[in-house]
C-alpha positions as CSV (number, residue, x, y, z in Angstrom):
1,X,-11.5,21.1,-63.3
2,X,-14.7,21.2,-65.4
3,X,-16.1,24.6,-66.3
4,X,-19.7,23.3,-66.3
5,X,-22.0,22.5,-63.4
6,X,-24.5,19.7,-63.4
7,X,-27.6,20.1,-61.3
8,X,-31.0,18.4,-61.2
9,X,-34.2,20.4,-61.7
10,X,-36.0,20.7,-58.3
11,X,-39.4,20.3,-59.9
12,X,-40.5,16.8,-58.8
13,X,-42.5,16.3,-62.0
14,X,-39.4,17.2,-64.2
15,X,-36.1,16.2,-62.5
16,X,-34.2,17.0,-65.7
17,X,-30.4,17.2,-65.5
18,X,-29.2,20.7,-66.2
19,X,-25.7,21.4,-67.4
20,X,-24.8,25.1,-67.0
21,X,-21.6,27.0,-67.4
22,X,-19.5,27.8,-64.3
23,X,-20.1,31.5,-64.8
24,X,-23.8,30.8,-63.8
25,X,-22.8,30.3,-60.1
26,X,-24.9,32.4,-57.8
27,X,-27.4,33.1,-60.5
28,X,-30.8,31.8,-61.5
29,X,-31.4,29.8,-64.6
30,X,-34.5,28.5,-66.3
31,X,-35.0,24.7,-66.8
32,X,-35.5,24.2,-70.6
33,X,-37.8,21.2,-69.9
34,X,-40.3,22.8,-67.5
35,X,-39.5,26.4,-67.1
36,X,-38.8,26.2,-63.4
37,X,-36.3,28.8,-62.1
38,X,-33.2,27.1,-60.5
39,X,-30.7,28.9,-58.4
40,X,-27.1,27.7,-59.1
41,X,-25.2,27.6,-55.8
42,X,-22.2,29.7,-55.2
43,X,-18.8,28.0,-54.9
44,X,-18.3,27.1,-51.2
45,X,-14.9,26.8,-49.7
46,X,-14.5,23.4,-47.9
47,X,-15.1,24.0,-44.2
48,X,-12.1,23.4,-41.9
49,X,-12.6,20.0,-40.3
50,X,-12.2,19.9,-36.6
51,X,-11.6,16.6,-34.9
52,X,-14.4,15.1,-32.9
53,X,-13.8,15.4,-29.1
54,X,-12.2,12.2,-27.7
55,X,-13.4,10.8,-24.4
56,X,-11.0,11.2,-21.5
57,X,-9.1,8.0,-21.3
58,X,-8.7,8.2,-17.5
59,X,-12.5,8.6,-17.0
60,X,-13.2,5.7,-19.4
61,X,-10.9,3.4,-17.5
62,X,-12.6,4.4,-14.2
63,X,-16.0,3.6,-15.6
64,X,-14.8,0.2,-16.9
65,X,-13.2,-0.7,-13.6
66,X,-16.3,0.2,-11.6
67,X,-18.5,-1.8,-13.9
68,X,-16.2,-4.8,-13.6
69,X,-16.3,-4.5,-9.9
70,X,-20.0,-4.3,-9.8
71,X,-20.5,-7.3,-12.1
72,X,-18.1,-9.5,-10.0
73,X,-19.8,-8.6,-6.7
């Protein structure tokens, strides 16, 4: 794991690539190219992924059957 963080300057006229030490997380640093203050984000734990709700199989079958019946009639 790298100890440095790479982040782009948010100043649209600058957009310099900043490389700051990992100890700067949660702090503000100054872009050397334009002087804009840049907040370095805190480390964020990966959110727990929850599975997307699946449609009820029985309901889906009923819908398909009713559509088939309507199309044949």
